[in-house]
Every structure is written in structure tokens, then in C-alpha cells.
C-alpha angles and dihedrals in degrees: 000000000000122000111267116230120250112270127206112230111247114250121249117272113277093229109073090205089069096051090099094062098087090049091049089049091052092049091049091049096049096049093047094045091048089053091050092064090056094043090052093050090049093055098049091106097049106038133037118231094257095045094049091048093051094045092049094047097046092054092045093048091050094050091047093049090058090057100034102045098060087055092061134258118296118232108212120185120243092263090049091051089056088053094046094049091045090052092048093050095044107032099032103028111028094030095056098043093047094045092047092051092043092054090057085068105033131040123255096255092051091050092049091052092049093051088059092080085076096090090057092049090047090054091048093049090045088057091049102042107019096044093243118155119275106215136188088248089058093054092045092048091049091054094048094046093053091047087058089050089053091052090051091048092051091047092048091049091053094049121084117257093015129094145177093256089064089053090050092052093051090049089053085057091051093050096051089045091055092048091049094053091054089050094046100051096074092047092060090065092069106019138059117254093238092053094051092045094047096050093047094046089049090052089050092052092051089051090054095047092104085073093059093105091052091047093053094047095045095044088056090053099039122095117249091251091061092047088053089053090055090051089050092052090051097048104036115022090032114032097027105030096044089050095048089048091052090048091050089048089057091058100034136048116261093242094047089050093048091056091060091066087076084093095060100078097053091047089049094048093051092046090047093051092047101040102027105023094231137108137180120280112271095251089054090069090062090050091050091052091050089049092052091044089054091052090050090051092047091055094050114112124216115247113256116252116256111238121202115243111255115242115262114256115258 
């Protein structure tokens, strides 16, 4: 992965009445992404991981095209095309297939907690590729967060119907998500959120085209309610939520936006309990707390050193 150029953070909107828009975008993203974990878990008996990914991405790309194309065609540079294609392959292709397969083995709440190691990984990648400072707190947070992941993996392995492979697959999703955020941040300085999301989603759909046969066969056999859930995943957690996330990323730093995803696991656990009647194993909650504590430690900044005032010249 090439080193991304330094990007100046966009200034706040000139109109104070629109200052709430990034926060509204964050809230929309968190709620829709939390519901996606539950929807994926609900569809495990009707759609395979690849077929579900393709169906979701095709619907999402179509919805995004309706909004993006009237705004004109973007003109990315060659380097930006590399980033866009990489994001499409990783965040929309690999992420969805790995998460869908992982949620066949772990419950929605556990998957949502595992994804929360992403802010630590984003901070680490930013230090490596965006020349941000690597601190002792970051190293400590990384260790604590992955200790939490180990606890979740152990608890999942001990619970019936769950296994460590599912934990590993969800962690793959977290890694590719983190890489994609680092790649996406520089793009938001020059391109509209809907254009970036549309191109990446379309690339992801193309990557998943080998699953077209499975999607057609499983759609014929699936009940109408399950097909409706696939449409929901394509329109809301994909087309809308990824666009609102990109919009928020334009107005916030990547690390600050990553911290807001702390709210996804509790929302997912409540939705999973209400809609699916399931919840993570008890020990997984301890692992989730450790993972979130690790993220908090990683985001801590060292106190600036106090410097004594120089004596005034005579």
C-alpha cells in the first residue's frame, strides 16, 4: 500500500445552522450498520456469504448510481483510481464475504464487538502511512485490545455453535475496513462522498460476480421476507450508511470518527436480543470491554511538556 499524502482537514461549514449535519450522518451510519449485523445473522439460512454480498452490493451500486450520475462523473487521478479500486475490493468485497461467513459462526453482538478493534488498527496504520506519531499509549492500547479479542475468541470457542474461525473471519473484516479508511480519507478532499462510495461499491459488486449463480438460485428459493432483508441491506446499510460515513469523514478526522463506532456493539446486542433472541456468551462481554478499553488507551494523547518561559531581553 502506498503512502497517502497529507491531507488538510476541511474547515467547518460556513453556515452554523448546518454544523449538525456531520453528527446526523454519524448517527445514521451507526444505527444502520448496527442493524446490518442483525440482518446478516438473520439471513444465514437463506443466502450464502458470497451470494448475500453480491445481492447487497448490486442493489447498493444501483441506488448510488441514481444519485451519483446526475451530479456528473468524477475524474480521479491514476493514483486515486488505485485507492478506489483497492477500497472496492477490500471494504466492499472482502469485508462483506468475510463478515457474512463469520456471522454464520458467531452471533451479531460478538461480531460487532470484534469490529471495534478497527479504531486501534486505524491509529496504527495512520502512524505507519500518514506520518502520525506512534505513542506508548498506542502500543499499550493495541495490546489490551487484542487481549480482549483473545477473550472473545475463547468465549466463542466454548459456546455451542460458535468457533474461533468465525472470530478470525470477523477480524479480517476489521483489518480491511481499517486499511480502507486510511485510503479513503485523502479522496474526500477532492471528491464527493456519493461518488467515492458509488465507485467503490461498484468495484465490490464486480469482484463478487462469481457468486451470481448462487444468488439467482438462492433468491428463487428464499422467502419474500428474506429477499426484502437483502434489499434493505443494499439500500440502507450499504448505499446510505457508507455515503453518510464518507460525508462524516470529510468533516472529521479518521481517528475521531472511528471512536464513534463504540456505540455499534450495544445497539447491535439490543437489536439481536429483540429481533433474533440471541446474545453474546457472558465472557464475551468482558472481552468487549477490554477491546474498547484498548481503543480508548490507543486514542490517548501524551501531555505536552511544559517549557519554562525564556527571560525577557534586557
